[in-house]
ZAMARGU-4260 file (C-alpha; in steps of 0.2 Angstrom, whole numbers, plus 5000, padded with zeros to 4 digits):
<rodrens>
0) 5000/5000/5000 | 5006/5017/4995 | 5009/5031/5007 | 4995/5041/5000 | 4983/5027/5000
5) 4987/5023/5018 | 4985/5042/5022 | 4968/5041/5013 | 4963/5026/5022 | 4967/5033/5039
10) 4958/5050/5035 | 4943/5039/5030 | 4943/5030/5047 | 4945/5047/5056 | 4930/5053/5046
15) 4919/5038/5051 | 4923/5042/5069 | 4922/5061/5069 | 4908/5065/5056 | 4893/5060/5066
20) 4898/5070/5081 | 4903/5086/5070 | 4888/5086/5059 | 4873/5080/5069 | 4866/5089/5083
25) 4856/5075/5090 | 4872/5065/5091 | 4881/5079/5101 | 4866/5080/5113 | 4867/5061/5115
30) 4885/5062/5119 | 4883/5075/5132 | 4869/5065/5140 | 4879/5050/5140 | 4894/5058/5148
35) 4883/5065/5162 | 4876/5048/5165 | 4894/5041/5166 | 4900/5054/5178 | 4886/5051/5191
40) 4882/5033/5187 | 4900/5025/5186 | 4905/5030/5205 | 4887/5025/5211 | 4890/5008/5203
45) 4906/5005/5211 | 4899/5007/5228 | 4884/4996/5223 | 4896/4983/5219 | 4908/4985/5233
50) 4892/4984/5245 | 4886/4969/5236 | 4870/4978/5231 | 4871/4976/5212 | 4855/4967/5210
55) 4848/4981/5221 | 4852/4993/5208 | 4843/4983/5195 | 4827/4981/5207 | 4827/5000/5210
60) 4828/5003/5191 | 4812/4995/5189 | 4805/5002/5205 | 4804/5019/5197 | 4793/5013/5183
65) 4776/5015/5191 | 4779/5033/5197 | 4785/5038/5180 | 4771/5029/5172 | 4759/5038/5182
70) 4768/5055/5179 | 4766/5050/5161 | 4747/5046/5163 | 4744/5063/5171 | 4754/5074/5160
75) 4760/5064/5144 | 4779/5064/5141 | 4782/5078/5153 | 4800/5079/5160 | 4795/5086/5177
80) 4780/5074/5180 | 4789/5058/5175 | 4805/5063/5185 | 4795/5067/5201 | 4784/5051/5199
85) 4800/5041/5197 | 4809/5048/5212 | 4794/5046/5223 | 4791/5028/5218 | 4810/5024/5220
90) 4810/5031/5238 | 4793/5022/5242 | 4800/5005/5236 | 4817/5007/5245 | 4808/5012/5261
95) 4795/4998/5259 | 4808/4985/5255 | 4818/4990/5270 | 4803/4989/5282 | 4798/4972/5276
100) 4815/4965/5278 | 4817/4973/5296 | 4800/4967/5303 | 4797/4951/5294 | 4808/4935/5291
105) 4810/4940/5273 | 4828/4946/5268 | 4830/4962/5259 | 4835/4955/5243 | 4819/4944/5242
110) 4808/4959/5247 | 4816/4970/5233 | 4813/4956/5220 | 4795/4955/5224 | 4793/4974/5223
115) 4803/4974/5207 | 4792/4962/5199 | 4776/4972/5205 | 4783/4988/5199 | 4788/4982/5182
120) 4771/4974/5179 | 4761/4989/5186 | 4772/5002/5176 | 4769/4993/5160 | 4751/4992/5163
125) 4749/5010/5167 | 4758/5016/5151 | 4747/5004/5141 | 4732/5012/5148 | 4734/5027/5139
130) 4749/5026/5127 | 4754/5017/5111 | 4768/5004/5109 | 4780/5018/5104 | 4776/5026/5121
135) 4779/5010/5130 | 4796/5007/5120 | 4800/5025/5125 | 4797/5021/5144 | 4807/5004/5143
140) 4821/5009/5132 | 4823/5027/5133 | 4827/5040/5119 | 4845/5045/5120 | 4845/5052/5103
145) 4831/5064/5107 | 4837/5073/5122 | 4831/5091/5124 | 4839/5105/5134 | 4829/5102/5149
150) 4833/5084/5150 | 4852/5087/5148 | 4851/5100/5162 | 4843/5087/5173 | 4856/5074/5169
155) 4870/5088/5172 | 4862/5093/5188 | 4861/5074/5194 | 4879/5071/5190 | 4885/5086/5198
160) 4875/5083/5214 | 4881/5065/5214 | 4899/5070/5213 | 4898/5083/5227 | 4889/5071/5238
165) 4901/5057/5235 | 4916/5069/5240 | 4907/5073/5256 | 4902/5055/5260 | 4917/5046/5253
170) 4925/5041/5270 | 4909/5033/5278 | 4905/5025/5262 | 4921/5017/5260 | 4922/5012/5278
175) 4905/5004/5276 | 4911/4994/5262 | 4926/4988/5271 | 4922/4986/5289 | 4903/4992/5293
180) 4905/4986/5311 | 4919/4997/5314 | 4910/5012/5307 | 4895/5009/5319 | 4907/5007/5334
185) 4915/5024/5330 | 4902/5035/5322 | 4883/5036/5319 | 4885/5041/5301 | 4881/5024/5295
190) 4862/5025/5293 | 4861/5043/5286 | 4875/5038/5274 | 4866/5023/5269 | 4849/5032/5266
195) 4858/5047/5257 | 4867/5034/5246 | 4850/5026/5241 | 4843/5042/5237 | 4858/5046/5225
200) 4855/5028/5217 | 4837/5033/5214 | 4842/5050/5207 | 4854/5042/5195 | 4842/5029/5189
205) 4829/5042/5186 | 4841/5052/5176 | 4846/5037/5166 | 4829/5032/5163 | 4825/5048/5153
210) 4839/5043/5141 | 4840/5024/5142 | 4824/5019/5149 | 4821/5008/5164 | 4827/4992/5157
215) 4844/4999/5152 | 4847/5013/5164 | 4856/5002/5177 | 4867/4995/5163 | 4877/5012/5163
220) 4880/5010/5182 | 4885/4992/5184 | 4894/4986/5168 | 4907/5000/5169 | 4909/4998/5187
225) 4911/4979/5186 | 4923/4980/5171 | 4933/4993/5182 | 4935/4981/5196 | 4946/4969/5184
230) 4959/4984/5182 | 4962/4990/5199 | 4959/4987/5218 | 4959/5005/5223 | 4942/5013/5225
235) 4946/5029/5219 | 4955/5023/5203 | 4940/5011/5201 | 4928/5026/5201 | 4939/5035/5188
240) 4941/5020/5177 | 4922/5016/5178 | 4918/5034/5172 | 4931/5032/5158 | 4924/5016/5153
245) 4906/5023/5153 | 4911/5038/5142 | 4920/5026/5130 | 4905/5014/5129 | 4894/5029/5125
250) 4904/5035/5111 | 4907/5017/5104 | 4888/5014/5106 | 4883/5030/5097 | 4895/5026/5083
255) 4888/5008/5081 | 4870/5015/5081 | 4874/5028/5068 | 4884/5017/5056 | 4875/5001/5058
260) 4857/5009/5061 | 4854/5000/5078 | 4845/5007/5092 | 4856/5019/5102 | 4852/5013/5120
265) 4855/4995/5118 | 4870/4998/5107 | 4878/5009/5121 | 4875/4995/5133 | 4881/4981/5121
270) 4897/4991/5120 | 4899/4992/5139 | 4896/4974/5139 | 4910/4971/5127 | 4922/4981/5138
275) 4916/4970/5153 | 4920/4954/5143 | 4937/4961/5137 | 4941/4966/5155 | 4935/4950/5162
280) 4947/4941/5151 | 4963/4952/5151 | 4960/4963/5167 | 4976/4963/5177 | 4966/4962/5194
285) 4958/4944/5193 | 4955/4943/5174 | 4955/4925/5167 | 4971/4926/5158 | 4980/4933/5173
290) 4973/4919/5184 | 4978/4906/5171 | 4996/4912/5171 | 4997/4918/5189 | 5017/4919/5189
295) 5018/4931/5175 | 5014/4946/5185 | 5025/4941/5200 | 5041/4941/5189 | 5054/4955/5193
</rodrens>
């Protein structure tokens, strides 16, 4: 291959990567929204994983559906109505699951699973009462390529508030992950920290709901976080890596959606899934290949 042909091929590849983001405003808006979701959701996903609450995040993602559906039933596709409804439903389900596990013999994961199934069925039923199949798909899978200014402002506000709250609560959150008994013995911050953290989870899920829908919102939390765990054992670095993986997955998913004409939301989550599988195989902190040849990383 001649030098000019190689240069032309290189420029063509760059055009494929750059053109969608330079020429189409809806792609630019989607990119901003995905970055905002990654900034808030990545660190939240790390703490969910470290606290062994990964499935709790999935359950909470579906718990917001009835509230958002009621907001839709009352006001249509209204951002304030669906946001307030989703937040209210998430808080109610979290509190109800906690009360059930505290005052009955049922464990919290089982009570969350029950509420999750009820919430999903109730939410789909409510949307179906008034909306069409298109509206149902919008609620379940989101419209990341149709984000308006108000939605982007909401996503940016949630990510900013999440980062600030995690900066304030970082030490008690880490202690609760590492040694919750010690935290309870030296401080009363455990319960308030846990409640605030659950509130942050619900907020980020509601934000992700507007872009990716209730079925996919938790994917931008957990997949980057679990992938990051295979690259570092330091919690701070894990959060940074999870944010970077979320952003890269968003960019790759949007490009895949644009060039292959695939739904944007699933393409983003599939891209994050590819990164997770690659991390599972080659990650230096417990990846399959590193475990298969354990002596390699011990060599001087």
